[in-house]
C-alpha positions in Angstrom: 0.0 0.0 0.0 1.4 3.4 -0.9 1.7 6.3 1.5 -1.1 8.3 -0.1 -3.4 5.3 0.1 -2.7 4.9 3.8 -3.3 8.6 4.4 -6.6 8.4 2.5 -7.6 5.4 4.5 -7.2 7.4 7.7 -9.1 10.4 6.5 -12.9 10.4 7.0 -14.5 9.1 3.8 -16.5 11.5 1.8 -20.2 11.0 1.8 -21.8 9.9 -1.3 -24.8 11.9 -2.6 -27.3 9.2 -1.5 -25.8 9.3 2.1 -25.9 13.1 2.5 -28.8 13.1 4.9 -27.9 12.2 8.4 -31.3 10.7 9.0 -30.7 8.1 6.3 -27.9 6.7 8.6 -30.3 6.5 11.5 -33.3 4.9 9.8 -34.4 3.7 6.3 -36.2 6.1 4.1 -39.4 4.1 4.3 -39.5 4.5 8.0 -38.7 8.2 7.8 -41.6 8.6 5.4 -44.0 6.7 7.7 -42.8 9.0 10.6 -43.5 12.0 8.4 -46.9 10.7 7.6 -47.7 10.2 11.3 -46.4 13.7 12.0 -48.7 15.1 9.3 -51.7 13.6 11.0 -50.5 14.9 14.4 -50.3 18.4 12.9 -53.7 18.0 11.3 -55.1 16.9 14.6 -53.6 20.0 16.3 -55.2 22.3 13.7 -58.6 20.7 13.4 -60.2 22.2 16.6 -59.5 25.7 15.3 -61.4 25.1 12.1 -65.2 25.4 11.9 -66.8 22.3 10.4 -68.6 24.1 7.6 -65.9 26.6 6.9 -64.1 26.9 3.6 -60.7 26.7 5.4 -61.7 23.3 6.9 -62.3 22.0 3.3 -59.0 23.4 2.1 -57.2 21.9 5.0 -58.8 18.5 4.3 -57.8 18.7 0.6 -54.3 19.7 1.6 -54.0 16.8 4.0 -55.2 14.5 1.3 -52.7 15.8 -1.2 -49.8 15.4 1.4 -51.0 11.9 2.2 -51.1 11.0 -1.5 -47.6 12.3 -2.1 -46.2 10.5 1.0 -47.8 7.2 0.0 -46.3 7.6 -3.5 -42.9 8.4 -2.1 -43.2 5.5 0.4 -44.0 3.0 -2.4 -41.0 4.3 -4.5 -38.7 4.1 -1.5 -39.9 0.6 -0.6 -39.4 -0.6 -4.2 -35.9 0.9 -4.2 -35.0 -0.9 -0.9 -36.2 -4.1 -2.5 -34.1 -3.5 -5.6 -37.1 -3.2 -7.9 -36.9 -0.6 -10.6 -40.5 0.3 -11.5 -43.6 -1.3 -10.0 -46.9 -0.7 -11.6 -49.7 0.4 -9.3 -47.6 2.9 -7.4 -49.7 5.8 -8.6 -52.9 3.8 -7.7 -51.5 3.3 -4.2 -51.1 7.1 -3.9 -54.5 8.1 -5.3 -56.6 5.4 -3.6 -54.5 3.8 -0.8 -57.1 1.4 0.4 -57.1 -0.3 -3.0 -53.7 0.6 -4.3 -51.6 -0.5 -1.3 -52.8 -4.1 -1.2 -52.2 -4.3 -5.0 -48.7 -2.9 -4.5 -48.1 -5.4 -1.7 -49.1 -8.4 -3.8 -46.9 -7.2 -6.7 -43.8 -6.7 -4.5 -44.1 -9.6 -2.0 -45.1 -13.2 -1.7 -48.7 -13.8 -0.7 -48.1 -14.4 3.0 -45.8 -11.4 3.3 -48.3 -9.3 1.4 -51.1 -10.2 3.8 -48.8 -9.4 6.7 -48.0 -6.1 5.1 -51.7 -5.3 4.6 -52.3 -6.1 8.3 -49.4 -3.8 9.3 -50.7 -1.0 7.1 -54.2 -1.3 8.8 -52.5 -1.1 12.2 -50.6 1.9 11.0 -53.9 3.5 9.8 -55.4 2.9 13.2 -52.3 4.4 14.9 -52.4 7.6 12.8 -56.1 8.0 13.4 -55.4 7.7 17.1 -52.7 10.3 16.8 -55.0 12.6 15.0 -57.8 12.2 17.6 -55.4 12.5 20.5 -53.9 15.7 19.2 -57.3 17.2 18.6 -58.4 16.1 22.1 -55.3 17.7 23.7 -56.0 21.0 22.0 -59.7 20.9 23.0 -58.6 20.1 26.6 -56.1 23.0 26.6 -58.7 25.4 25.0 -61.3 24.3 27.6 -58.9 24.9 30.5 -58.1 28.4 29.3 -61.8 29.5 29.0 
């Protein structure tokens, strides 16, 4: 080994472009996107008590939440396919636009039947968890607002 190679081996290696984010070293991109999705529901739950039910802003907030969820579902499917070493999976856009139909189709295209069924179960549990996060966040805001009145 030459001297310059030894020196280069001692120096900290340069991060590749796909390693630039520090969060990617901590958790896979799919988990990061799921955390972001759960955080989106938490923020929506925090904002929900401030919006009147028949107000136009409530409608716009619901549409915005739907668009964010669609984008995150699409990005999650792409990241999951990349982690599995699959180039392009059909049905990813369907999973984004209609997750209750598209995600099971995506799971069956990317996994064996048993693992697809387990993934569907996990996605249903995740749905229940984000719904609970949403309700809990809204409840906390209502509790704080009630205590301040």
